[in-house]
N, C-alpha and C positions, 0 to 999 in steps of 0.2 A: 691384672688391672687394666693394662693397655688394650688387651684383646677385648675385654668387656666394654670399654669405651667405644672401640671401633664397631663392635656388634650393635651397640645402642645407636650409634650414628647411622649405620647402614639401615637399621630398622626404621628410624625417623625419616631418613631420606626416601626409603621405599614407600612409606605411608604418604609422604608429601607428593611423590610422583603419582601415586594412585589417585590422590585428590586432584592434582592438576590435570591428569589425563581424563578423569571423569568429568571435570568442568569443561574441558575442550570438546568432549563428545556430547555433553548435555546441552550446552548453550545453543547450538544450532537447532536442536529439537524444540527447545523452549521458544525460541524466536519464531520458528515455523508454526508452532501451536498458537502463539500469540497472534500471528498474522492471520491464521485461519479463523480464530475466534473474532478478531476485529472485522474481518471480511464478512462473516456471517451476520454479525451485529449490524454493520453498516447497511448491508443489503436488506435485512429485516426492517430496520428503521426507515429506510428509504421507501420500501413498499407500504409500510404502515402509514407513512405521511405523504403518499403520492399525490393525494388531492391538493394538499397545501403546496407541494412542489410544482405541480401542474399549474396551479393558479398563479404562482410567482412568475412562471414563464409567460402565461397568457397575459398577465397584467404588466409585464416587463418591470416588475418590482422585485428583483432578485434578493434584495436584503430582507424581504419578508421571511425568507427561509431561515434567517439567523435566529429566529425565536426557537428553533429546534436546537436543543442543547448540544447535539453531536456535530453540528455544523459550525465550524470556526470562522470561515471566510467564504466569500464568493468572488468569482472572476467571470467576466463576460467578454467575448470577442467574436469577430466574424472572420472566418477563413477566407482565402482568395475567392472561393466560389460563393461568397456571401452566406455561407452556412453559419447559422447562429450556434454558438457553443457557450454553455453556462456551466462553470465548474463550481461544485460545492465541496470545498476542502473540509475534511473531517479530522484526520489525525496525522501526526508526523512524529517520528521518534528515531533516535540514534545519534551518533556523532557525525559531523559533516561528511566525512568520507564513507560513511555507512548508514545513511539516513533512508528511511522509508516513509513515503507520503501516501495517504489513502483518501478516498472520497468517491463522489459520484459526479457525473456530468450529464447534461442534456445536449443532444445533438439533433438539430432540426432535420438533418438529412437521414437520420436514423441509421447512420453508419459509424463504426468505431473510428476514433481519431487518436493520434499520438498525444503524448503528455502536453498539456496546455496548448493544444492545437497544432503542434509541430507535425509535419507530414512525414513522420517516420514510417519506414516500411514495416507494416504489421503483418505477422504471419499467424495463421490459425493454429491453435494448440488445444485440442480436446473441447474445452468449454468456452474459450475466449481467444483473444488475439494477444500476441506478445511481440516485443522488440528487445533485442540484446545488442549492446554496443560491441562492434567487431573486435576492437583491441582495448577493451576496458571492462569495467565491472558494472556499468550503468545498465539498467533494465527497466521495462515497463510492461504492465499487463492490464488488459481491460476485458470486461465481460458484460454482455447485454443482460439487464435485469428486468426490463419492460420496454415497450415501444418508446424509442427515443432516449431511454435512460440506460446509463452504463456505470458500472463500478470500475474503479481504477486503483492500481498500486504502482508506485514509481520508486525505484531504488537508485541512489546516487552515492 
């Protein structure tokens, strides 16, 4: 009887461990897939609505872009070089220490910039530019999608 109980416990424990290990390995794949789909959707939507976005820049009425469902907020600033940067924030998800923010931005210089205009050291990586915190887990990625327009992802 005791042997049978131990055997059942070992079987249940083994099943639970298989489930936990499966979750540990699947979650990063799901998150990566979700990021890729979000990226493709944002880029497609930006290119489909480029005329409206360009008009909002030309007319200096950045809030006009808020009529687009996928844009949640806008931010505008000028860098030290008087470069105009307008960010169109799209999505953010995750818990504070593992959050990811995505969107697009307009850069009058037509050069990639760091997250929210910070002059982070960006390095080229296949399709875009990236920055990774030296002693931490913060990161940033940006990719040109059209003249003056860039897609971005930031993780904190």
